[in-house]
C-alpha positions in Angstrom: -18.2 5.6 27.4 -17.0 3.1 30.0 -19.7 0.6 30.8 -20.0 -2.2 33.2 -18.9 -4.7 30.5 -15.7 -2.9 29.3 -13.5 -5.6 27.9 -9.7 -5.3 28.0 -8.7 -8.8 27.1 -9.0 -12.5 27.8 -7.9 -14.9 30.6 -5.1 -14.3 32.9 -3.2 -12.3 30.2 -5.6 -9.4 30.2 -7.2 -6.7 32.4 -11.0 -6.6 32.7 -13.4 -4.1 34.0 -15.7 -6.9 34.7 -19.2 -7.7 35.8 -19.9 -10.2 38.5 -21.8 -13.2 37.2 -25.5 -13.4 37.4 -25.0 -16.3 39.9 -23.9 -13.9 42.6 -27.5 -14.3 43.8 -26.2 -16.4 46.7 -24.0 -13.6 47.7 -26.7 -10.9 47.7 -28.8 -11.0 50.9 -31.8 -9.2 49.4 -32.3 -11.4 46.4 -35.1 -13.9 46.5 -35.5 -17.2 44.7 -37.8 -15.5 42.2 -35.1 -13.0 41.3 -32.8 -15.9 40.7 -35.3 -17.4 38.2 -35.9 -14.1 36.3 -32.2 -13.7 35.3 -31.0 -14.3 31.8 -31.2 -17.8 30.4 -27.5 -18.4 30.4 -25.2 -17.4 33.3 -21.4 -17.8 33.7 -20.1 -18.7 37.1 -16.5 -18.7 38.0 -15.1 -22.0 39.3 -14.6 -20.8 42.9 -18.2 -19.8 43.1 -19.6 -22.8 41.3 -18.5 -25.0 44.2 -20.3 -22.8 46.7 -23.7 -23.1 45.0 -26.2 -25.8 44.4 -28.8 -25.6 41.7 -31.1 -28.3 43.1 -31.6 -26.9 46.6 -35.2 -26.3 47.7 -36.7 -22.9 48.2 -36.6 -23.2 52.0 -32.8 -23.7 51.9 -32.3 -20.7 49.7 -34.4 -18.5 52.1 -32.3 -19.9 55.0 -29.2 -19.0 53.2 -30.4 -15.5 52.5 -31.2 -15.0 56.2 -27.7 -16.2 57.2 -26.2 -14.0 54.6 -28.0 -10.9 56.0 -26.6 -11.6 59.5 -23.1 -12.0 58.1 -23.5 -8.8 56.2 -23.8 -6.8 59.4 -20.6 -8.3 60.7 -18.5 -8.0 57.5 -18.1 -4.2 57.7 -15.6 -4.6 60.5 -13.4 -7.1 58.8 -10.0 -6.0 57.4 -8.7 -7.2 54.0 -5.5 -8.6 55.4 -7.4 -11.0 57.7 -9.1 -12.9 55.0 -8.1 -16.4 54.2 -7.9 -17.9 50.7 -9.9 -21.0 50.2 -7.9 -23.9 48.7 -8.5 -23.3 45.0 -7.5 -26.7 43.8 -10.0 -28.5 46.0 -12.8 -26.0 45.1 -12.5 -26.7 41.4 -12.8 -30.4 41.6 -16.4 -30.9 42.6 -19.7 -29.2 43.3 -20.7 -29.2 47.0 -24.2 -30.4 47.7 -24.4 -29.8 51.4 -26.8 -27.0 52.4 -24.8 -26.1 55.5 -21.6 -25.7 53.4 -23.5 -23.5 51.0 -24.6 -21.3 53.9 -21.0 -20.9 55.1 -19.7 -20.1 51.6 -22.5 -17.6 51.2 -21.3 -15.8 54.3 -17.8 -15.5 52.9 -19.2 -14.2 49.6 -21.2 -11.4 51.4 -18.1 -10.4 53.3 -16.2 -10.2 50.1 -18.9 -8.1 48.5 -18.9 -5.7 51.5 -15.1 -5.4 51.3 -15.3 -4.6 47.6 -17.8 -1.8 48.4 -15.3 -0.2 50.7 -12.4 -0.6 48.3 -14.4 1.0 45.5 -14.7 4.2 47.6 -11.0 4.7 47.5 -10.0 7.1 44.7 -6.5 6.9 43.2 -4.8 10.3 42.9 -1.8 9.0 40.8 -2.1 7.8 37.2 0.3 5.3 35.6 2.5 4.8 38.6 -0.2 4.4 41.3 -2.2 1.9 39.2 0.8 -0.3 38.9 1.6 0.0 42.7 -2.0 -0.8 43.6 -1.9 -3.9 41.5 1.3 -5.0 43.1 0.1 -4.2 46.6 -3.1 -6.1 46.1 -1.2 -9.1 44.8 1.1 -9.1 47.9 -1.4 -8.4 50.7 -4.7 -9.8 49.6 -5.6 -13.4 48.8 -9.3 -13.6 47.8 -11.2 -16.2 45.9 -11.4 -15.4 42.3 -14.3 -13.0 41.4 -16.9 -14.0 39.0 -16.5 -12.3 35.6 -19.0 -11.8 32.8 -17.8 -10.4 29.5 -19.2 -10.0 26.1 -16.7 -12.5 24.7 -16.1 -16.0 26.2 -13.3 -15.4 28.6 -10.3 -17.7 29.2 -10.5 -20.0 32.2 -8.1 -22.8 33.2 -10.9 -24.9 34.6 -14.5 -25.8 33.7 -17.5 -23.6 34.3 -21.1 -24.4 35.2 -23.8 -22.9 33.0 -27.3 -22.3 34.3 -29.7 -23.2 31.5 -33.1 -21.6 31.0 -35.8 -22.3 33.5 -37.6 -24.8 31.2 -34.6 -27.1 31.6 -34.5 -29.5 34.6 -32.8 -27.5 37.3 -31.7 -30.7 39.1 -28.9 -31.1 36.6 -25.6 -29.3 36.7 -24.0 -28.7 33.3 -20.2 -28.7 33.4 -18.4 -28.0 30.2 -15.4 -26.1 28.7 -15.7 -22.4 28.5 -16.3 -22.5 24.7 -19.7 -24.1 25.3 -21.0 -20.7 26.4 -20.8 -19.4 22.9 -24.1 -18.0 21.5 -25.0 -16.1 18.4 -24.6 -12.4 19.0 -26.9 -10.1 17.0 -25.6 -6.9 18.7 -22.4 -5.0 18.2 -20.1 -7.9 19.0 -18.8 -9.5 15.8 -16.9 -12.4 17.4 -20.1 -14.5 17.9 -18.9 -15.7 21.3 -21.0 -13.5 23.5 -21.9 -14.8 26.9 -25.5 -14.0 28.0 -25.5 -11.1 30.5 -28.1 -10.4 33.1 -29.5 -6.8 33.4 -28.9 -7.1 37.2 -25.9 -5.3 38.6 -23.9 -6.2 41.8 -21.5 -4.1 43.8 -18.6 -6.1 42.2 -19.4 -5.1 38.7 -16.9 -2.2 38.6 -13.8 -4.3 39.6 -10.8 -4.9 37.4 -9.0 -8.2 37.5 -5.2 -8.2 37.8 -3.8 -9.7 34.7 -1.0 -11.5 36.6 -3.2 -12.7 39.5 -6.7 -13.5 38.3 -7.8 -14.3 41.8 -6.9 -10.8 43.1 -8.9 -7.6 42.4 -7.8 -4.1 41.5 -10.5 -1.8 42.9 -11.3 0.8 40.2 -14.8 2.2 40.1 -16.7 3.0 36.9 -17.0 6.6 38.0 -13.2 6.8 38.5 -12.6 5.4 35.0 -15.1 7.9 33.5 -13.6 10.9 35.4 -10.0 9.9 34.9 -9.3 9.1 31.2 -5.6 8.8 31.9 -6.2 5.9 34.3 -8.3 4.2 31.7 -5.4 4.7 29.2 -3.0 3.2 31.7 -5.2 0.1 32.1 -5.4 -0.3 28.3 -1.7 0.1 28.0 -1.2 -2.4 30.7 -3.4 -4.8 28.8 -1.3 -4.2 25.6 2.0 -4.9 27.4 0.6 -8.1 29.1 -1.2 -9.5 26.1 1.7 -11.5 24.6 3.8 -11.9 27.8 2.3 -15.2 29.0 1.0 -18.4 27.5 -2.7 -19.1 28.2 -3.5 -21.8 30.7 -6.9 -22.6 29.2 -7.8 -24.8 26.3 -6.5 -23.7 22.9 -10.0 -22.8 21.7 -10.0 -19.6 23.8 -6.8 -18.5 22.2 -8.5 -17.6 18.9 -10.0 -14.3 20.0 -6.8 -12.4 20.9 -5.1 -13.6 17.7 -8.0 -12.4 15.7 -7.9 -9.0 17.4 -4.2 -8.7 16.9 -4.6 -9.5 13.2 -7.3 -6.9 12.7 -5.2 -4.3 14.4 -2.2 -5.0 12.3 -4.3 -5.2 9.1 -5.7 -1.7 9.9 -2.2 -0.3 10.3 -1.1 -1.9 7.1 -4.1 -0.5 5.2 -3.4 3.0 6.4 0.1 2.9 4.8 -1.3 3.3 1.3 -3.8 5.8 0.0 -4.9 5.9 -3.6 -5.8 9.5 -4.6 -6.9 9.0 -8.2 -9.9 11.1 -7.3 -7.6 14.0 -6.5 -5.9 13.9 -9.9 -7.4 16.0 -12.7 -6.3 15.2 -16.2 -6.0 18.4 -18.3 -4.9 16.8 -21.6 -3.9 13.3 -22.8 -3.2 11.8 -26.2 -2.0 8.7 -28.0 0.5 9.3 -30.9 1.9 6.8 -33.4 5.7 6.7 -33.4 6.2 6.9 -37.2 3.5 7.9 -39.7 0.2 9.2 -38.4 -1.6 6.8 -40.7 -3.5 4.7 -38.2 -1.1 1.7 -38.8 1.4 0.4 -36.2 4.2 -1.3 -38.0 5.2 -3.6 -35.2 8.2 -5.3 -36.9 9.7 -1.9 -37.7 9.8 -1.2 -34.0 7.1 1.5 -34.3 6.4 2.8 -30.8 3.2 4.2 -29.3 3.5 7.3 -27.3 1.1 8.2 -24.6 1.2 11.8 -23.3 -0.7 13.0 -20.3 -0.9 16.3 -18.4 -2.6 16.6 -15.1 -2.9 18.6 -11.9 -2.3 17.3 -8.4 -4.7 18.5 -5.7 -3.1 20.2 -2.7 -4.7 17.6 -0.4 -2.3 14.9 -1.8 0.4 14.1 0.7 3.7 12.2 0.7 3.1 8.5 0.4 -0.2 8.8 -1.5 -0.5 6.9 -4.7 -2.0 7.3 -8.2 -2.1 4.9 -11.2 -1.4 5.2 -14.9 -2.7 2.4 -17.1 -1.3 1.0 -20.3 -3.5 -0.6 -23.0 -3.7 -4.4 -22.6 -2.2 -5.0 -26.0 1.1 -3.1 -25.5 4.3 -3.5 -23.4 6.8 -0.9 -22.2 9.7 -2.8 -23.8 9.7 -4.7 -27.1 12.8 -6.8 -26.4 13.6 -6.9 -22.7 11.8 -8.0 -19.6 12.9 -4.9 -17.7 9.9 -3.0 -16.7 11.4 -0.1 -14.8 8.8 2.7 -14.7 10.0 6.2 -15.4 9.6 8.6 -12.4 7.5 11.7 -12.7 9.8 14.7 -12.4 9.5 18.5 -12.9 11.6 20.2 -15.5 14.3 20.9 -12.9 14.7 17.1 -12.3 13.1 17.1 -8.8 11.1 13.9 -8.3 7.4 14.3 -7.9 6.5 10.6 -7.7 8.3 7.3 -8.1 6.8 4.6 -10.2 6.6 0.8 -10.0 5.3 -1.2 -13.0 2.8 -4.0 -12.4 3.4 -6.5 -15.3 0.3 -8.5 -14.6 -2.1 -5.5 -14.8 0.1 -3.4 -17.1 -0.2 -0.5 -14.8 2.2 1.9 -13.1 1.6 2.8 -9.4 3.1 6.2 -8.6 4.0 7.1 -5.0 4.3 10.8 -4.3 7.4 12.2 -2.6 7.5 15.1 -0.2 7.5 17.3 -3.3 3.7 17.5 -2.9 4.1 18.7 0.7 6.6 21.4 -0.3 4.8 22.7 -3.3 1.2 23.6 -4.1 -0.9 23.7 -7.3 1.4 21.1 -8.9 0.9 20.5 -12.6 2.8 17.5 -14.1 3.4 15.9 -17.4 4.2 12.3 -18.3 5.3 10.7 -21.6 5.3 6.9 -21.9 6.5 4.8 -24.9 5.2 1.3 -25.5 5.2 -1.3 -28.2 2.7 -3.9 -29.5 2.7 -6.9 -27.2 3.3 -9.8 -29.7 2.1 -12.3 -27.2 -1.3 -10.5 -26.8 -1.4 -9.8 -30.6 0.0 -12.8 -32.4 -1.5 -11.8 -35.8 -2.5 -8.7 -37.6 -5.7 -7.1 -36.3 -7.5 -3.8 -35.6 -7.3 -2.5 -32.1 -8.8 0.3 -30.0 -5.9 1.4 -27.8 -7.0 2.6 -24.3 -4.6 4.4 -21.9 -5.6 6.2 -18.7 -4.3 8.5 -16.0 -5.9 8.1 -12.5 -8.8 6.2 -14.2 -9.4 8.9 -16.8 -8.9 7.4 -20.2 -8.3 8.2 -23.8 -8.6 5.9 -26.8 -7.3 5.6 -30.4 -8.2 3.2 -33.2 -5.2 1.6 -35.0 -4.3 -1.4 -37.2 -1.4 -3.7 -36.3 0.7 -4.7 -39.3 3.4 -7.3 -39.3 6.1 -7.9 -41.9 6.0 -10.2 -45.0 8.8 -12.7 -45.9 11.5 -11.7 -48.4 11.0 -13.9 -51.5 13.3 -14.8 -54.3 12.3 -17.9 -56.4 11.6 -20.7 -53.9 13.7 -18.9 -51.2 11.5 -17.2 -48.6 12.6 -16.0 -45.2 11.9 -13.5 -42.5 13.4 -12.8 -39.1 13.2 -10.5 -36.0 15.2 -9.8 -32.9 13.0 -11.3 -30.3 15.0 -10.8 -27.1 17.8 -8.7 -25.6 19.8 -9.5 -22.4 21.9 -6.5 -21.5 23.2 -8.1 -18.4 24.8 -11.0 -20.4 25.3 -9.0 -23.7 23.3 -11.5 -25.7 20.6 -11.1 -28.4 18.0 -13.6 -29.6 17.0 -13.8 -33.2 14.0 -15.8 -34.5 14.1 -16.9 -38.2 11.2 -18.3 -40.2 12.6 -20.5 -43.0 10.2 -21.3 -45.9 7.1 -19.9 -44.1 5.3 -20.2 -47.5 5.8 -24.0 -47.5 7.4 -24.0 -51.0 9.3 -27.0 -52.5 12.7 -25.7 -51.8 15.6 -27.7 -53.3 19.2 -27.7 -52.0 18.2 -25.3 -49.2 21.0 -23.6 -47.3 20.6 -21.0 -44.5 23.4 -18.7 -43.4 23.5 -16.6 -40.2 26.0 -13.7 -40.3 27.1 -11.3 -37.6 26.6 -8.3 -39.8 24.0 -6.6 -41.9 22.8 -7.7 -45.3 21.0 -6.0 -48.2 17.9 -7.5 -49.9 20.1 -9.4 -52.3 22.0 -11.1 -49.5 25.2 -9.0 -49.8 27.0 -8.0 -46.6 26.8 -4.4 -45.5 29.6 -3.4 -43.1 29.9 -0.7 -40.6 26.3 -0.7 -39.3 26.7 -3.1 -36.4 27.6 -6.6 -35.6 27.2 -9.7 -33.4 29.6 -12.6 -32.7 28.8 -15.9 -34.5 31.1 -18.7 -33.3 31.0 -22.1 -31.6 29.5 -20.6 -28.5 26.5 -19.3 -30.5 23.3 -21.2 -29.6 21.4 -22.4 -32.6 18.2 -24.5 -32.3 16.1 -25.7 -35.3 12.4 -26.6 -35.0 10.1 -28.2 -37.7 6.6 -26.8 -38.1 3.9 -29.6 -38.5 1.4 -29.7 -41.3 -1.5 -28.6 -39.0 0.5 -25.9 -37.2 0.5 -22.2 -38.1 3.2 -19.7 -37.5 2.2 -16.5 -35.7 2.5 -13.5 -38.0 4.3 -11.7 -35.1 7.4 -13.9 -35.7 7.6 -14.3 -32.0 7.6 -17.7 -30.4 6.9 -17.9 -26.7 6.7 -21.7 -26.4 9.1 -23.7 -28.6 8.0 -27.0 -27.1 4.9 -27.1 -29.3 7.2 -27.6 -32.3 9.4 -30.6 -33.1 13.0 -30.1 -32.2 15.1 -31.4 -35.1 18.4 -29.8 -34.1 20.0 -33.2 -33.5 17.7 -35.5 -35.5 18.5 -34.2 -39.0 21.8 -34.0 -40.7 22.1 -30.3 -40.3 25.7 -29.2 -41.0 26.7 -26.3 -38.9 30.1 -24.8 -39.8 31.5 -21.6 -38.4 33.8 -19.4 -40.4 34.2 -15.6 -40.8 31.5 -14.8 -38.3 29.1 -17.0 -40.1 27.1 -20.2 -39.4 25.9 -22.4 -42.3 23.0 -24.8 -42.0 22.3 -27.3 -44.8 18.6 -28.4 -45.0 18.6 -30.1 -48.4 15.2 -30.4 -50.0 12.3 -29.2 -47.8 8.6 -28.4 -48.2 7.8 -27.5 -44.6 8.4 -24.3 -42.6 11.2 -24.3 -40.0 12.1 -22.1 -37.1 15.7 -21.2 -36.2 16.4 -19.8 -32.8 19.7 -18.0 -32.5 21.3 -16.6 -29.3 24.5 -14.8 -30.0 26.9 -12.4 -28.2 27.5 -8.8 -28.9 29.9 -6.2 -27.7 28.3 -3.1 -26.2 29.5 0.4 -27.2 30.7 3.2 -24.9 28.5 3.7 -21.9 26.4 0.7 -22.8 25.3 2.0 -26.2 23.9 -0.6 -28.5 24.8 -1.0 -32.1 23.8 -4.6 -32.9 23.0 -6.0 -36.4 22.6 -9.6 -37.5 21.5 -11.0 -40.9 20.3 -14.2 -42.4 19.9 -15.5 -45.9 18.2 -18.5 -47.6 19.7 -19.9 -50.7 17.9 -22.5 -53.0 18.5 -23.9 -56.5 16.1 -23.0 -59.3 15.1 -25.3 -62.2 18.3 -24.5 -64.0 20.6 -25.0 -61.0 21.1 -21.3 -60.3 20.9 -19.9 -56.8 18.0 -17.9 -55.6 18.9 -15.8 -52.5 16.5 -14.0 -50.1 17.9 -12.1 -47.1 16.7 -10.3 -44.0 18.6 -8.2 -41.5 17.7 -7.0 -37.9 19.2 -4.1 -36.1 19.2 -2.6 -32.6 20.5 0.9 -32.1 20.6 3.3 -29.2 22.5 6.4 -28.2 23.7 7.9 -24.9 23.0 11.6 -24.7 25.8 12.2 -22.2 28.4 10.3 -24.1 29.2 12.7 -26.8 30.1 9.7 -29.1 33.5 9.3 -27.6 32.8 7.6 -24.3 33.4 10.7 -22.2 30.8 12.0 -19.7 29.5 15.5 -20.5 30.0 18.0 -17.7 27.1 18.4 -15.3 24.7 21.1 -16.4 24.7 24.1 -14.1 21.3 25.0 -12.7 20.1 28.3 -11.3 17.5 29.8 -8.9 15.1 32.7 -8.7 13.3 34.5 -5.8 12.8 36.5 -3.5 10.4 38.8 -1.4 6.8 39.7 -0.7 6.1 42.7 1.6 3.3 45.0 2.8 3.8 48.4 1.2 2.2 50.5 3.8 2.8 53.9 2.0 1.7 52.4 -1.4 4.7 53.9 -3.2 5.9 50.6 -4.8 9.3 50.8 -3.1 10.8 48.8 -0.3 12.2 50.4 2.8 10.5 53.7 2.6 8.3 53.3 5.6 9.3 51.9 9.0 6.0 50.1 9.3 6.6 47.9 6.3 6.7 44.2 7.0 7.0 40.9 5.1 3.8 39.0 4.3 3.7 35.3 5.1 1.9 32.5 3.3 1.5 34.3 -0.1 1.1 31.7 -2.8 3.8 32.0 -5.5 3.6 29.9 -8.7 6.4 29.0 -11.1 5.4 28.1 -14.7 8.0 26.2 -16.7 8.5 26.6 -20.5 6.6 23.4 -21.1 3.6 24.7 -19.1 4.0 22.6 -16.0 3.8 24.4 -12.7 4.6 24.2 -9.0 3.8 26.6 -6.2 5.3 27.6 -2.8 4.2 29.9 0.0 6.3 32.7 1.4 7.9 32.0 4.8 7.7 34.3 7.9 10.3 36.6 6.3 8.2 36.9 3.1 10.8 34.9 1.2 10.3 32.4 -1.6 12.7 30.5 -3.9 12.6 28.2 -6.9 15.7 26.2 -7.9 16.9 23.8 -10.6 16.3 26.2 -13.4 18.2 25.9 -16.7 20.2 28.6 -18.4 18.6 30.3 -21.4 15.1 29.2 -20.6 12.2 31.6 -19.8 10.0 31.2 -16.7 7.0 33.0 -15.3 6.4 33.8 -11.6 2.9 34.6 -10.5 1.9 36.1 -7.1 -1.5 35.4 -5.6 -3.0 38.5 -4.1 -3.5 37.9 -0.3 -7.0 38.4 1.0 -7.7 42.0 2.0 -4.7 43.4 0.0 -4.2 45.2 -3.3 -1.1 45.0 -5.5 1.0 48.1 -5.2 2.7 50.1 -8.0 5.1 48.1 -10.0 8.5 48.7 -11.6 9.1 51.9 -9.5 12.7 52.6 -8.7 15.6 50.1 -8.5 15.0 46.5 -9.7 15.9 44.8 -6.4 13.8 47.3 -4.3 10.7 47.6 -6.5 7.6 45.5 -7.0 7.4 43.4 -10.1 3.6 43.2 -9.9 1.4 40.1 -9.8 3.2 38.3 -12.6 6.7 38.6 -14.0 8.6 36.7 -16.8 12.3 36.1 -16.4 15.0 34.5 -18.6 17.9 32.8 -17.0 21.1 34.3 -18.3 23.9 32.4 -16.6 23.2 33.6 -13.0 20.6 33.5 -10.3 17.9 36.2 -10.2 16.8 37.0 -6.6 15.1 40.3 -7.5 11.6 39.1 -8.3 9.6 40.9 -5.5 5.9 41.8 -5.1 4.3 44.4 -2.8 0.7 44.7 -1.5 -1.1 47.2 0.7 -4.2 46.8 2.8 -7.5 48.3 1.7 -9.0 50.7 4.3 -12.8 50.1 4.6 -15.0 53.2 3.8 -16.3 53.2 7.4 -12.8 53.7 8.7 -12.1 56.4 6.2 -15.3 58.3 7.2 -14.3 57.9 10.9 -10.9 59.4 10.2 -12.5 62.3 8.3 -14.9 63.0 11.2 -12.0 62.8 13.6 -9.9 65.3 11.6 -12.8 67.7 11.3 
């Protein structure tokens, strides 16, 4: 509701439906000095009126002023707006007049201004946007009035200083002149800006005026009643304020600039917040499980690349719209990829490949945020499935331990107890070694291998370590044909010594090499390259060492990986014979569309099914046998895929429906919801494309579309109607 303190903005940038200040007492002939004292404790007076008042005048002078104002009031009704003269504003704002006679004269002018405002408020605008603009321009061109006093719930912007009348218990012989910001008080009402100016309950005829944003000394006469009865005009004023808000720089002190900035920020923040809407509460999990990638023995063999599979099946409420989001959370001890930093989340798709929601992975929180596409607007009763693979996060789990894995969909979780197991070193005599692939860069075609040399801290004599770009068996013999890397002068090899008080993580994964002593260049380590091999001579050692190797590989067809790299440690036993322990690491992948020869498989052909739901007026189960038959709109039709996922559509105005993206040879089920007030008609009567297939039909795609899946319904006739018909017939 529009009140007398409706605020449209601040300063000369904004439009205000303003109240006149409580200090209009000198402009109101009927007010007494006692009324002046009973006003609120703080009053804001515009600069033009401050100079026309005096706070230390005696009571007799005030009464004389009121009498003079009354006489002037009788004359002011005949004055025209265009005959008024603007007082020099610059002079008025410099000092406060203390002469009583001057106060009387200024009071007369104020009364005339008030009477003129009363006349202007009686004029009702008949146009909306255009007339308000014209009225503002006309007023600016034809009227030059002193600036009206404005009181708002927030401290308003003013280019000059204002005089504040303090409460009656303060010496009234003192005028207080200060910047506008000094009128700020604590607001315990609805205003949250804490800059409310005290407002008197008294109302004057000027309280329903709106200040022109471009000319603050001019007045646009719009009454409160007019704003109440004409919402369009109110919208126009608000829009005018919006357009003018940033068009000019404020002329006041910077302190009054804070409020519009805060308002703008809040408005933009509100718009931003409305852009996302988490709908976890509209997701219902039907089933979810955590499955070990290899043996179901409760042990995750992390160095063997054993994956953890999280499967979830859920329904999506029909209230979910495009742009809404849901979350799927990983356990804090796992990562989506064991070797790479790529965290691309898999999208949620239906079996036909249509995208239901797109995912973005949050690495810090180990969570995927899914944003729904317009799929949820096109289909109803959507049931979806998601399968996510993950691996033990070796940074979060540096050593063997027991864990309770916890995954969730839309905040609904499931758990599984497992034990994490890491590898042991290969040992032969004093030779002991272990290694893993610890990183993969598919953009640069490089692989990182981390090797533990002598992790058991044995006294190893004549130690030699070899790195080969091929696989090795346990005895250290090369095994060809399984994969390879490139070991040459461009291969990066770094060697670190482990101190006596340092422990190697069982995960075999080093995230901060700086904690170890880099001895790559300090020791006489002989690196020679020949036949895709690097040889490092350590001599006699009794401490563990770490070797970091970054080597190149050649990707297969369509980016397929077949990478293998081995390492072996050779030491001398007591009789001078060699003891050799070896370890190999491998990365393999396959491309389903490659066929093994680098060619792309032809695109799979997809099919569709449909088609028609109608009102079977004569209840014979056949289409086209009655001229009154018609299609039924908005019947819910549900498609169930072979994996149990579903999606639903409603028939259009022609009774038509359709599902596409279906695969050849697969069997689907179509279910028709019975419309309210109808009964399913007879099914499988007559020809296949003109009959009704009932409330549910199963179909197998056999190399072509099937647009013959129809369903008919007829309306039930209430018993009262039947009795009425019988009575009429009799």
